[in-house]
C-alpha positions as a Python dict, from the first residue, in 0.01 Angstrom:
ca = {
    (1, 'M'): (0, 0, 0),
    (2, 'N'): (272, 192, 58),
    (3, 'D'): (516, -88, 132),
    (4, 'L'): (382, -280, -170),
    (5, 'R'): (447, 22, -413),
    (6, 'T'): (771, 62, -282),
    (7, 'R'): (856, -277, -313),
    (8, 'R'): (731, -297, -668),
    (9, 'V'): (972, 21, -747),
    (10, 'R'): (1249, -144, -622),
    (11, 'L'): (1192, -464, -812),
    (12, 'I'): (1102, -235, -1147),
    (13, 'S'): (1441, -20, -1075),
    (14, 'M'): (1627, -373, -1050),
    (15, 'M'): (1538, -527, -1318),
    (16, 'A'): (1604, -192, -1538),
    (17, 'A'): (1979, -226, -1433),
    (18, 'T'): (1997, -573, -1497),
    (19, 'L'): (1849, -519, -1839),
    (20, 'A'): (2100, -237, -1886),
    (21, 'L'): (2394, -445, -1786),
    (22, 'L'): (2279, -737, -2000),
    (23, 'A'): (2244, -509, -2333),
    (24, 'A'): (2578, -306, -2264),
    (25, 'P'): (2769, -565, -2435),
    (26, 'F'): (2534, -603, -2749),
    (27, 'G'): (2477, -228, -2790),
    (28, 'V'): (2870, -130, -2820),
    (29, 'A'): (2994, -256, -3131),
    (30, 'P'): (3346, -449, -3044),
    (31, 'A'): (3656, -287, -3135),
    (32, 'V'): (3769, -506, -3531),
    (33, 'A'): (4133, -521, -3581),
    (34, 'A'): (4184, -348, -3916),
    (35, 'P'): (4307, -619, -4186),
    (36, 'P'): (4685, -672, -4236),
    (37, 'A'): (4811, -439, -4569),
    (38, 'P'): (4812, -708, -4839),
    (39, 'I'): (5179, -829, -4940),
    (40, 'A'): (5318, -707, -5194),
    (41, 'R'): (5450, -876, -5527),
    (42, 'Y'): (5766, -688, -5552),
    (43, 'V'): (5971, -636, -5869),
    (44, 'A'): (6355, -450, -5832),
    (45, 'L'): (6496, -294, -6133),
    (46, 'G'): (6793, -73, -6152),
    (47, 'D'): (7177, -49, -6134),
    (48, 'S'): (7442, -124, -5910),
    (49, 'Y'): (7311, 82, -5618),
    (50, 'A'): (6972, -147, -5663),
    (51, 'A'): (7192, -454, -5740),
    (52, 'G'): (7380, -440, -5391),
    (53, 'Q'): (7748, -395, -5566),
    (54, 'G'): (7879, -263, -5215),
    (55, 'S'): (7708, -532, -5022),
    (56, 'A'): (7817, -896, -4963),
    (57, 'G'): (7699, -1196, -5148),
    (58, 'Q'): (7719, -1013, -5492),
    (59, 'V'): (7664, -1235, -5789),
    (60, 'V'): (7885, -1178, -6113),
    (61, 'P'): (7802, -1012, -6376),
    (62, 'C'): (7590, -792, -6233),
    (63, 'G'): (7662, -759, -5908),
    (64, 'V'): (7329, -862, -5741),
    (65, 'S'): (7363, -863, -5363),
    (66, 'G'): (7209, -1219, -5256),
    (67, 'T'): (7226, -1090, -4877),
    (68, 'T'): (7202, -756, -4817),
    (69, 'G'): (7082, -531, -5129),
    (70, 'Y'): (6838, -307, -5032),
    (71, 'P'): (6575, -528, -5248),
    (72, 'R'): (6649, -834, -5058),
    (73, 'V'): (6630, -631, -4707),
    (74, 'L'): (6277, -528, -4806),
    (75, 'D'): (6181, -941, -4910),
    (76, 'Q'): (6294, -986, -4550),
    (77, 'A'): (6091, -701, -4385),
    (78, 'G'): (5769, -880, -4405),
    (79, 'R'): (5456, -856, -4614),
    (80, 'I'): (5683, -791, -4898),
    (81, 'N'): (5754, -1114, -5150),
    (82, 'L'): (6058, -1013, -5416),
    (83, 'L'): (5918, -1213, -5685),
    (84, 'R'): (6232, -1104, -5915),
    (85, 'D'): (6554, -870, -5886),
    (86, 'V'): (6689, -802, -6212),
    (87, 'A'): (6888, -473, -6143),
    (88, 'C'): (7254, -482, -6287),
    (89, 'S'): (7547, -295, -6256),
    (90, 'G'): (7621, -30, -6471),
    (91, 'A'): (7255, -45, -6625),
    (92, 'T'): (7109, 279, -6793),
    (93, 'V'): (6748, 352, -6864),
    (94, 'A'): (6780, 243, -7194),
    (95, 'D'): (6869, -131, -7026),
    (96, 'L'): (6599, -133, -6808),
    (97, 'L'): (6357, -63, -7107),
    (98, 'S'): (6509, -333, -7345),
    (99, 'T'): (6606, -615, -7064),
    (100, 'Q'): (6434, -532, -6708),
    (101, 'V'): (6123, -456, -6734),
    (102, 'A'): (5982, -755, -6886),
    (103, 'A'): (6024, -875, -6519),
    (104, 'V'): (5704, -657, -6460),
    (105, 'N'): (5370, -824, -6494),
    (106, 'R'): (4974, -741, -6424),
    (107, 'G'): (5031, -918, -6062),
    (108, 'T'): (5300, -697, -5948),
    (109, 'T'): (5212, -460, -5697),
    (110, 'L'): (5531, -305, -5587),
    (111, 'V'): (5828, -208, -5843),
    (112, 'T'): (6130, 3, -5750),
    (113, 'I'): (6330, 185, -5964),
    (114, 'T'): (6714, 289, -5922),
    (115, 'V'): (6873, 437, -6237),
    (116, 'G'): (7013, 751, -6375),
    (117, 'A'): (7393, 779, -6256),
    (118, 'N'): (7523, 561, -6523),
    (119, 'D'): (7306, 777, -6802),
    (120, 'L'): (7480, 1110, -6651),
    (121, 'G'): (7787, 920, -6695),
    (122, 'A'): (7852, 958, -6310),
    (123, 'S'): (8160, 730, -6313),
    (124, 'S'): (8328, 946, -6557),
    (125, 'V'): (8272, 1303, -6351),
    (126, 'F'): (8391, 1114, -6030),
    (127, 'N'): (8686, 985, -6220),
    (128, 'A'): (8788, 1316, -6375),
    (129, 'C'): (8692, 1551, -6102),
    (130, 'V'): (8768, 1333, -5809),
    (131, 'F'): (9082, 1136, -5893),
    (132, 'Q'): (9257, 1270, -6160),
    (133, 'H'): (9174, 1628, -6077),
    (134, 'D'): (9213, 1733, -6466),
    (135, 'E'): (8984, 2044, -6491),
    (136, 'A'): (8947, 1982, -6862),
    (137, 'L'): (8850, 1645, -6815),
    (138, 'C'): (8612, 1748, -6515),
    (139, 'A'): (8477, 2030, -6751),
    (140, 'H'): (8406, 1801, -7043),
    (141, 'A'): (8246, 1541, -6813),
    (142, 'L'): (8015, 1821, -6674),
    (143, 'S'): (7933, 1914, -6999),
    (144, 'D'): (7811, 1575, -7125),
    (145, 'A'): (7597, 1497, -6813),
    (146, 'S'): (7435, 1847, -6854),
    (147, 'A'): (7353, 1739, -7177),
    (148, 'Q'): (7183, 1426, -7101),
    (149, 'V'): (6989, 1538, -6840),
    (150, 'P'): (6685, 1625, -7096),
    (151, 'V'): (6746, 1251, -7238),
    (152, 'V'): (6729, 1096, -6904),
    (153, 'L'): (6420, 1286, -6847),
    (154, 'A'): (6210, 1152, -7136),
    (155, 'S'): (6305, 819, -7119),
    (156, 'M'): (6278, 790, -6738),
    (157, 'T'): (5887, 909, -6816),
    (158, 'Q'): (5892, 633, -7098),
    (159, 'L'): (6017, 376, -6821),
    (160, 'I'): (5774, 438, -6597),
    (161, 'G'): (5462, 449, -6846),
    (162, 'T'): (5591, 103, -6962),
    (163, 'V'): (5577, -14, -6576),
    (164, 'R'): (5271, 136, -6524),
    (165, 'D'): (5116, -25, -6852),
    (166, 'R'): (5228, -366, -6743),
    (167, 'A'): (5141, -349, -6420),
    (168, 'P'): (4850, -120, -6372),
    (169, 'N'): (4799, -147, -5992),
    (170, 'A'): (5141, -174, -5912),
    (171, 'T'): (5325, 160, -5668),
    (172, 'I'): (5637, 272, -5823),
    (173, 'V'): (5881, 401, -5635),
    (174, 'V'): (6170, 581, -5791),
    (175, 'T'): (6484, 618, -5585),
    (176, 'G'): (6726, 893, -5545),
    (177, 'Y'): (7110, 846, -5479),
    (178, 'P'): (7310, 942, -5173),
    (179, 'V'): (7505, 1265, -5189),
    (180, 'P'): (7868, 1118, -5125),
    (181, 'F'): (8072, 1338, -4972),
    (182, 'A'): (8039, 1502, -4645),
    (183, 'A'): (7992, 1855, -4588),
    (184, 'W'): (8352, 1916, -4476),
    (185, 'M'): (8514, 1759, -4770),
    (186, 'A'): (8299, 1923, -5040),
    (187, 'A'): (8397, 2286, -4846),
    (188, 'Q'): (8763, 2183, -4845),
    (189, 'Y'): (8788, 2048, -5210),
    (190, 'S'): (8593, 2215, -5518),
    (191, 'D'): (8608, 1851, -5705),
    (192, 'M'): (8389, 1704, -5464),
    (193, 'A'): (8163, 1979, -5444),
    (194, 'V'): (8114, 1938, -5814),
    (195, 'A'): (8020, 1574, -5766),
    (196, 'N'): (7793, 1636, -5513),
    (197, 'S'): (7624, 1873, -5738),
    (198, 'V'): (7584, 1614, -5981),
    (199, 'V'): (7425, 1403, -5763),
    (200, 'V'): (7195, 1678, -5617),
    (201, 'S'): (7073, 1793, -5942),
    (202, 'L'): (7012, 1415, -6070),
    (203, 'N'): (6817, 1361, -5805),
    (204, 'S'): (6593, 1693, -5825),
    (205, 'A'): (6547, 1531, -6183),
    (206, 'L'): (6416, 1199, -6067),
    (207, 'A'): (6205, 1375, -5828),
    (208, 'G'): (5991, 1584, -6085),
    (209, 'V'): (6022, 1284, -6308),
    (210, 'A'): (5844, 1060, -6032),
    (211, 'A'): (5597, 1378, -5931),
    (212, 'S'): (5508, 1382, -6303),
    (213, 'T'): (5399, 1059, -6381),
    (214, 'G'): (5209, 947, -6057),
    (215, 'A'): (5507, 779, -5909),
    (216, 'V'): (5658, 798, -5577),
    (217, 'F'): (5978, 966, -5508),
    (218, 'A'): (6241, 800, -5224),
    (219, 'P'): (6491, 1055, -5108),
    (220, 'V'): (6810, 887, -4985),
    (221, 'D'): (6989, 1110, -4752),
    (222, 'F'): (7304, 1008, -4579),
    (223, 'S'): (7397, 1348, -4499),
    (224, 'G'): (7447, 1489, -4108),
    (225, 'P'): (7676, 1712, -3920),
    (226, 'Y'): (8006, 1596, -3869),
    (227, 'P'): (8056, 1315, -3755),
    (228, 'S'): (7656, 1204, -3695),
    (229, 'G'): (7627, 1140, -4101),
    (230, 'H'): (7720, 849, -4285),
    (231, 'Q'): (7857, 1018, -4613),
    (232, 'Y'): (8230, 968, -4744),
    (233, 'G'): (8445, 1129, -4504),
    (234, 'D'): (8218, 1075, -4167),
    (235, 'V'): (8292, 820, -3915),
    (236, 'D'): (8073, 585, -3989),
    (237, 'P'): (8013, 620, -4375),
    (238, 'W'): (7743, 375, -4517),
    (239, 'L'): (7946, 429, -4882),
    (240, 'G'): (8236, 239, -4914),
    (241, 'V'): (8571, 373, -4876),
    (242, 'D'): (8797, 219, -5059),
    (243, 'P'): (8873, 387, -5436),
    (244, 'S'): (9014, 25, -5542),
    (245, 'S'): (8711, -164, -5492),
    (246, 'P'): (8425, -200, -5672),
    (247, 'A'): (8228, -105, -5393),
    (248, 'F'): (8363, 243, -5383),
    (249, 'L'): (8083, 518, -5314),
    (250, 'H'): (7782, 231, -5289),
    (251, 'P'): (7563, 170, -5026),
    (252, 'T'): (7732, -70, -4758),
    (253, 'A'): (7468, -343, -4614),
    (254, 'A'): (7417, -47, -4350),
    (255, 'G'): (7324, 180, -4685),
    (256, 'D'): (7105, -78, -4821),
    (257, 'A'): (6903, -115, -4493),
    (258, 'A'): (6899, 291, -4506),
    (259, 'Y'): (6728, 247, -4863),
    (260, 'A'): (6527, -2, -4758),
    (261, 'A'): (6371, 184, -4489),
    (262, 'V'): (6300, 520, -4727),
    (263, 'V'): (6111, 270, -4969),
    (264, 'Q'): (5909, 149, -4666),
    (265, 'A'): (5843, 480, -4556),
    (266, 'V'): (5731, 641, -4849),
    (267, 'R'): (5516, 372, -5028),
    (268, 'P'): (5128, 346, -4966),
}
């Protein structure tokens, strides 16, 4: 009897172990890979910094780069489909409202906006303060830029609201502008410090508008301790350095790649 009982116990134990092995794969849910993010249906709005004026393959008159402007870089990154790139050199917020925002529709799921520098007359500030070194003209240009800040804030709020009405499911990314001159240059030349301060103020205003409207702000920063930064005055600038070229102080191909990386990093 004892041998029979022992054999029964062993048989039951073997059966239990076998059933446990068979049940294990069915008792544990297999890992399921997360579905890929949907492909973004993308429209790019903006001025020369969005148009790729400092990059190769420009198409006049808007200076749109067919190859390396940051909207084109995003289009090549995967899971972003650039439907329309209507950015144009010289554009203001009013221009975006009147001519560019029509490119956005209910199917759009990603919109980038790079605008504001022309509204503040940044080129006039640079010309008077940096190139001509004219204190009177510089002061006048700065006064005009300061007066335009409230106008830019109001019109940017309207622009983002219009984009949201036209594309209620879109992520709206407002980009900043890179502060152009390396810190050592701004410390040595007061006019370059002035130019930098204008860009810093504009970026702060744009970030505030983005936050107040539910958009996402993409800070674009080429700065770094010399020589590892990428501003004008650094060893490897990501901005055009030839004052006689339309590409001056506009992102190079490397700068456009940096813009694209920031947009990718901040968008949900």
